[in-house]
LOTIDO-22124 format. One record per residue (C-alpha): residue number from 1; x, y, z; chain. Coordinates in Angstrom, 2 decimals. Layout:
# LOTIDO-22124
<paza><num>NUM</num><east>X</east><north>Y</north><up>Z</up><cadena>A</cadena></paza>
...
//
This chain:
# LOTIDO-22124
<paza><num>1</num><east>-156.11</east><north>49.50</north><up>-21.11</up><cadena>A</cadena></paza>
<paza><num>2</num><east>-158.82</east><north>47.91</north><up>-19.55</up><cadena>A</cadena></paza>
<paza><num>3</num><east>-161.37</east><north>49.85</north><up>-20.58</up><cadena>A</cadena></paza>
<paza><num>4</num><east>-160.00</east><north>49.97</north><up>-24.02</up><cadena>A</cadena></paza>
<paza><num>5</num><east>-160.04</east><north>46.30</north><up>-24.87</up><cadena>A</cadena></paza>
<paza><num>6</num><east>-162.26</east><north>43.71</north><up>-22.36</up><cadena>A</cadena></paza>
<paza><num>7</num><east>-164.31</east><north>42.48</north><up>-24.06</up><cadena>A</cadena></paza>
<paza><num>8</num><east>-163.11</east><north>43.37</north><up>-27.12</up><cadena>A</cadena></paza>
<paza><num>9</num><east>-161.64</east><north>41.16</north><up>-30.28</up><cadena>A</cadena></paza>
<paza><num>10</num><east>-158.44</east><north>41.73</north><up>-30.85</up><cadena>A</cadena></paza>
<paza><num>11</num><east>-155.81</east><north>40.54</north><up>-33.51</up><cadena>A</cadena></paza>
<paza><num>12</num><east>-152.45</east><north>39.12</north><up>-32.50</up><cadena>A</cadena></paza>
<paza><num>13</num><east>-150.07</east><north>38.87</north><up>-35.48</up><cadena>A</cadena></paza>
<paza><num>14</num><east>-147.00</east><north>37.34</north><up>-35.33</up><cadena>A</cadena></paza>
<paza><num>15</num><east>-143.92</east><north>39.52</north><up>-36.11</up><cadena>A</cadena></paza>
<paza><num>16</num><east>-141.16</east><north>37.11</north><up>-36.41</up><cadena>A</cadena></paza>
<paza><num>17</num><east>-139.82</east><north>33.95</north><up>-34.40</up><cadena>A</cadena></paza>
<paza><num>18</num><east>-136.18</east><north>32.80</north><up>-32.31</up><cadena>A</cadena></paza>
<paza><num>19</num><east>-136.10</east><north>29.34</north><up>-33.29</up><cadena>A</cadena></paza>
<paza><num>20</num><east>-133.36</east><north>28.88</north><up>-31.06</up><cadena>A</cadena></paza>
<paza><num>21</num><east>-135.80</east><north>29.71</north><up>-27.31</up><cadena>A</cadena></paza>
<paza><num>22</num><east>-138.93</east><north>28.79</north><up>-29.49</up><cadena>A</cadena></paza>
<paza><num>23</num><east>-141.20</east><north>31.45</north><up>-29.01</up><cadena>A</cadena></paza>
<paza><num>24</num><east>-142.54</east><north>34.75</north><up>-31.27</up><cadena>A</cadena></paza>
<paza><num>25</num><east>-142.95</east><north>37.71</north><up>-30.75</up><cadena>A</cadena></paza>
<paza><num>26</num><east>-146.19</east><north>40.06</north><up>-32.28</up><cadena>A</cadena></paza>
<paza><num>27</num><east>-148.44</east><north>42.82</north><up>-32.03</up><cadena>A</cadena></paza>
<paza><num>28</num><east>-151.88</east><north>43.05</north><up>-30.96</up><cadena>A</cadena></paza>
<paza><num>29</num><east>-154.09</east><north>45.14</north><up>-32.44</up><cadena>A</cadena></paza>
<paza><num>30</num><east>-157.56</east><north>46.15</north><up>-31.89</up><cadena>A</cadena></paza>
<paza><num>31</num><east>-158.95</east><north>46.63</north><up>-35.46</up><cadena>A</cadena></paza>
<paza><num>32</num><east>-156.48</east><north>47.94</north><up>-37.24</up><cadena>A</cadena></paza>
<paza><num>33</num><east>-155.17</east><north>49.90</north><up>-34.22</up><cadena>A</cadena></paza>
<paza><num>34</num><east>-151.70</east><north>48.69</north><up>-32.99</up><cadena>A</cadena></paza>
<paza><num>35</num><east>-152.07</east><north>48.98</north><up>-28.83</up><cadena>A</cadena></paza>
<paza><num>36</num><east>-148.83</east><north>49.38</north><up>-27.99</up><cadena>A</cadena></paza>
<paza><num>37</num><east>-148.09</east><north>52.37</north><up>-30.01</up><cadena>A</cadena></paza>
<paza><num>38</num><east>-151.53</east><north>53.28</north><up>-28.82</up><cadena>A</cadena></paza>
<paza><num>39</num><east>-149.94</east><north>52.94</north><up>-24.93</up><cadena>A</cadena></paza>
<paza><num>40</num><east>-146.88</east><north>54.67</north><up>-25.53</up><cadena>A</cadena></paza>
<paza><num>41</num><east>-147.81</east><north>57.64</north><up>-27.17</up><cadena>A</cadena></paza>
<paza><num>42</num><east>-150.21</east><north>57.67</north><up>-24.05</up><cadena>A</cadena></paza>
<paza><num>43</num><east>-147.24</east><north>58.04</north><up>-21.69</up><cadena>A</cadena></paza>
<paza><num>44</num><east>-148.32</east><north>54.11</north><up>-20.34</up><cadena>A</cadena></paza>
<paza><num>45</num><east>-145.36</east><north>51.92</north><up>-20.92</up><cadena>A</cadena></paza>
<paza><num>46</num><east>-142.21</east><north>52.37</north><up>-21.93</up><cadena>A</cadena></paza>
<paza><num>47</num><east>-140.22</east><north>50.81</north><up>-25.11</up><cadena>A</cadena></paza>
<paza><num>48</num><east>-137.72</east><north>47.70</north><up>-24.49</up><cadena>A</cadena></paza>
<paza><num>49</num><east>-135.00</east><north>48.34</north><up>-25.00</up><cadena>A</cadena></paza>
<paza><num>50</num><east>-132.86</east><north>45.48</north><up>-28.00</up><cadena>A</cadena></paza>
<paza><num>51</num><east>-129.42</east><north>46.45</north><up>-25.81</up><cadena>A</cadena></paza>
<paza><num>52</num><east>-127.48</east><north>43.15</north><up>-26.97</up><cadena>A</cadena></paza>
<paza><num>53</num><east>-129.71</east><north>41.20</north><up>-28.75</up><cadena>A</cadena></paza>
<paza><num>54</num><east>-129.10</east><north>40.37</north><up>-32.27</up><cadena>A</cadena></paza>
<paza><num>55</num><east>-131.91</east><north>39.60</north><up>-35.36</up><cadena>A</cadena></paza>
<paza><num>56</num><east>-135.01</east><north>40.78</north><up>-36.22</up><cadena>A</cadena></paza>
<paza><num>57</num><east>-137.18</east><north>43.04</north><up>-34.48</up><cadena>A</cadena></paza>
<paza><num>58</num><east>-140.21</east><north>44.16</north><up>-34.49</up><cadena>A</cadena></paza>
<paza><num>59</num><east>-141.56</east><north>45.95</north><up>-37.91</up><cadena>A</cadena></paza>
<paza><num>60</num><east>-142.88</east><north>49.31</north><up>-35.44</up><cadena>A</cadena></paza>
<paza><num>61</num><east>-139.76</east><north>49.11</north><up>-33.57</up><cadena>A</cadena></paza>
<paza><num>62</num><east>-139.09</east><north>52.96</north><up>-34.82</up><cadena>A</cadena></paza>
<paza><num>63</num><east>-142.34</east><north>54.55</north><up>-34.40</up><cadena>A</cadena></paza>
<paza><num>64</num><east>-142.57</east><north>53.26</north><up>-30.54</up><cadena>A</cadena></paza>
<paza><num>65</num><east>-139.80</east><north>55.15</north><up>-30.20</up><cadena>A</cadena></paza>
<paza><num>66</num><east>-140.32</east><north>58.32</north><up>-31.80</up><cadena>A</cadena></paza>
<paza><num>67</num><east>-144.15</east><north>57.65</north><up>-29.93</up><cadena>A</cadena></paza>
<paza><num>68</num><east>-142.01</east><north>56.91</north><up>-26.74</up><cadena>A</cadena></paza>
<paza><num>69</num><east>-140.54</east><north>60.80</north><up>-27.22</up><cadena>A</cadena></paza>
<paza><num>70</num><east>-143.18</east><north>62.74</north><up>-27.60</up><cadena>A</cadena></paza>
<paza><num>71</num><east>-144.85</east><north>61.13</north><up>-25.09</up><cadena>A</cadena></paza>
<paza><num>72</num><east>-141.73</east><north>62.19</north><up>-22.84</up><cadena>A</cadena></paza>
<paza><num>73</num><east>-141.02</east><north>65.51</north><up>-24.45</up><cadena>A</cadena></paza>
<paza><num>74</num><east>-145.41</east><north>66.90</north><up>-23.76</up><cadena>A</cadena></paza>
<paza><num>75</num><east>-144.30</east><north>64.82</north><up>-20.26</up><cadena>A</cadena></paza>
<paza><num>76</num><east>-147.54</east><north>62.17</north><up>-21.10</up><cadena>A</cadena></paza>
<paza><num>77</num><east>-148.20</east><north>59.23</north><up>-18.20</up><cadena>A</cadena></paza>
<paza><num>78</num><east>-144.84</east><north>57.81</north><up>-16.80</up><cadena>A</cadena></paza>
<paza><num>79</num><east>-143.11</east><north>61.16</north><up>-18.25</up><cadena>A</cadena></paza>
<paza><num>80</num><east>-144.88</east><north>63.82</north><up>-15.92</up><cadena>A</cadena></paza>
<paza><num>81</num><east>-142.95</east><north>65.88</north><up>-13.43</up><cadena>A</cadena></paza>
<paza><num>82</num><east>-144.97</east><north>65.62</north><up>-11.11</up><cadena>A</cadena></paza>
<paza><num>83</num><east>-144.67</east><north>62.75</north><up>-8.45</up><cadena>A</cadena></paza>
<paza><num>84</num><east>-148.49</east><north>62.65</north><up>-8.06</up><cadena>A</cadena></paza>
<paza><num>85</num><east>-149.02</east><north>62.21</north><up>-10.92</up><cadena>A</cadena></paza>
<paza><num>86</num><east>-146.49</east><north>58.98</north><up>-12.70</up><cadena>A</cadena></paza>
<paza><num>87</num><east>-146.83</east><north>57.15</north><up>-8.97</up><cadena>A</cadena></paza>
<paza><num>88</num><east>-151.52</east><north>57.48</north><up>-10.00</up><cadena>A</cadena></paza>
<paza><num>89</num><east>-152.25</east><north>54.46</north><up>-11.86</up><cadena>A</cadena></paza>
<paza><num>90</num><east>-148.80</east><north>52.54</north><up>-12.38</up><cadena>A</cadena></paza>
<paza><num>91</num><east>-149.99</east><north>48.94</north><up>-11.28</up><cadena>A</cadena></paza>
<paza><num>92</num><east>-147.45</east><north>46.04</north><up>-10.93</up><cadena>A</cadena></paza>
<paza><num>93</num><east>-148.62</east><north>42.82</north><up>-13.20</up><cadena>A</cadena></paza>
<paza><num>94</num><east>-147.13</east><north>40.14</north><up>-13.77</up><cadena>A</cadena></paza>
<paza><num>95</num><east>-147.22</east><north>37.87</north><up>-16.65</up><cadena>A</cadena></paza>
<paza><num>96</num><east>-146.98</east><north>34.34</north><up>-17.71</up><cadena>A</cadena></paza>
<paza><num>97</num><east>-145.56</east><north>33.90</north><up>-21.31</up><cadena>A</cadena></paza>
<paza><num>98</num><east>-147.53</east><north>31.24</north><up>-22.67</up><cadena>A</cadena></paza>
<paza><num>99</num><east>-145.70</east><north>29.51</north><up>-26.01</up><cadena>A</cadena></paza>
<paza><num>100</num><east>-148.15</east><north>29.55</north><up>-29.08</up><cadena>A</cadena></paza>
<paza><num>101</num><east>-148.32</east><north>25.78</north><up>-28.73</up><cadena>A</cadena></paza>
<paza><num>102</num><east>-149.52</east><north>25.80</north><up>-25.07</up><cadena>A</cadena></paza>
<paza><num>103</num><east>-152.00</east><north>28.71</north><up>-25.95</up><cadena>A</cadena></paza>
<paza><num>104</num><east>-153.62</east><north>27.04</north><up>-28.99</up><cadena>A</cadena></paza>
<paza><num>105</num><east>-154.14</east><north>23.81</north><up>-27.00</up><cadena>A</cadena></paza>
<paza><num>106</num><east>-155.28</east><north>25.47</north><up>-23.97</up><cadena>A</cadena></paza>
<paza><num>107</num><east>-157.98</east><north>27.75</north><up>-26.19</up><cadena>A</cadena></paza>
<paza><num>108</num><east>-158.88</east><north>26.16</north><up>-29.41</up><cadena>A</cadena></paza>
<paza><num>109</num><east>-162.56</east><north>25.79</north><up>-29.15</up><cadena>A</cadena></paza>
<paza><num>110</num><east>-162.81</east><north>27.81</north><up>-26.28</up><cadena>A</cadena></paza>
<paza><num>111</num><east>-166.04</east><north>30.17</north><up>-26.34</up><cadena>A</cadena></paza>
<paza><num>112</num><east>-163.65</east><north>33.91</north><up>-24.84</up><cadena>A</cadena></paza>
<paza><num>113</num><east>-166.43</east><north>35.48</north><up>-24.86</up><cadena>A</cadena></paza>
//
């Protein structure tokens, strides 16, 4: 995924907002490609279950779940039956969530190249 995205211009489209936690959730696009769909279809990511949460969800959730199931059936990436393959290339990545106002403030008028 790094090779796909590093140095490229992406678009983040806000899909919905959860006012109670003051967070916006959205989708990352590389051109017209939905990055989440690409990663899930390759078996490199698992779709998060909706669980007990209520309210809005990604408009792409149904398609992401379908792509995840297809990757499972084909044994791709994390769904591979081979132990060696499922562990290869996995990294533990720590992420930090920035609220949209902080992100705007932090990146405002900054050259991202």
